[in-house]
N, C-alpha and C positions, 0 to 999 in steps of 0.2 A: 524450517528456520535454522536447523542445526548446520545445514550445508553452508548457509550464509555466514554464520559465526566462524565456522572452520575456515572458510575462504578468507575472511577478514584477518583472522589470527595468522594464517600462513602468509598472506600478502604483506601484512605489517612486519612480520618477522623477517621476511626476505628483504623488504625495503630497508629495515634497520641494518641487516647484515651487509647489504651492498651500498649503504649510504655513503661511505667514503668515496667509492668509485663514482657514484651518481653526482656527488658534490664536486668532484674534480672535473667531470665533464661539464656540469653547469657553470662552474667558475671559468673554465677555459672558453666556453661559448660567450660568456659575458665579457671576458677580457678581450677576446677577438673583436667583439662588437664595439667595445670602447676604442680599440685601435683603429677600426674602420671609421668610427665617428671622428676621431682626431684627424685622420687623413682627409676626410670629407668635410670637416669643420661643422659637424652636427653637435647639438647639445647632448647631454648625458642621457636624457630620457629617450630621445630619438635613436641614440646608439644602442641602448639596451632593447628598445622596441624592435629595431631592425634585427638584432641578433636573435631575439625570441621568435619573430615571424619567420626568419630564415631557417633557424634550427628545427622548427616544427614543420617546415616546408609548406607553409601557408602561402607566403609570398604575395601580399596584397598589391605590391608595385607602387605604393604611394611614396615610399622612400627607397631609393636604389643608389648604389655606388656608381660613380663616374670614372674614377681612377682605376687603372688596370690592376694595381696591387690590391686595392680594395675588393675588386671582383674576385681575385684569387682567394683572398681571405674569406670572402662570403661563401665560396665553394667549400672551403674547409669547415666553416661553421655548419653548412648544410650536411656534410658528411658526418661530422661529430653528432649532430642532432639526430640523424638517422640511426646511428649506433645507440645513442641514448634511448631513443624511442623503442628500438629493438630489445634492449635490456628490460625496459618497463613492460613491454608486451610479454616477454619471456617469463618475467616474474608473475604476471597475471595468469598466464597459462599454467605455470607451475602450481599456483595457488588453487586454480580451478581443479586441476588433476588431483591434487592432494585432498581437497575438500570432497571430491566425488569418491575417491578411493577410500577415504576415511568413513564416508557414509556407507559404502558397501560392506566394509569390515564390521561395522556396528550392527548390521541387520542380520 
């Protein structure tokens, strides 16, 4: 159980430390989604939904842009989403490594 608590503590600390960067990426993704929504004449919910689905690279295909500029912005959303996901995975790996090495030191 100690390793789990260490992981959560390190993970939360790293998230807090990097929260400004993560919030900037999330805000940019949402804003780009709204821009696509205005170009494509989607409502706000569809725009944010599209940005989230594109940023996470899920891509259900139920909503997709038709305009060329919208498609370019969608690619940008996907690239930013990949970077954001990479940062979150790196935080998780750092927390796992720290929790495991902390366990080794205490034994």
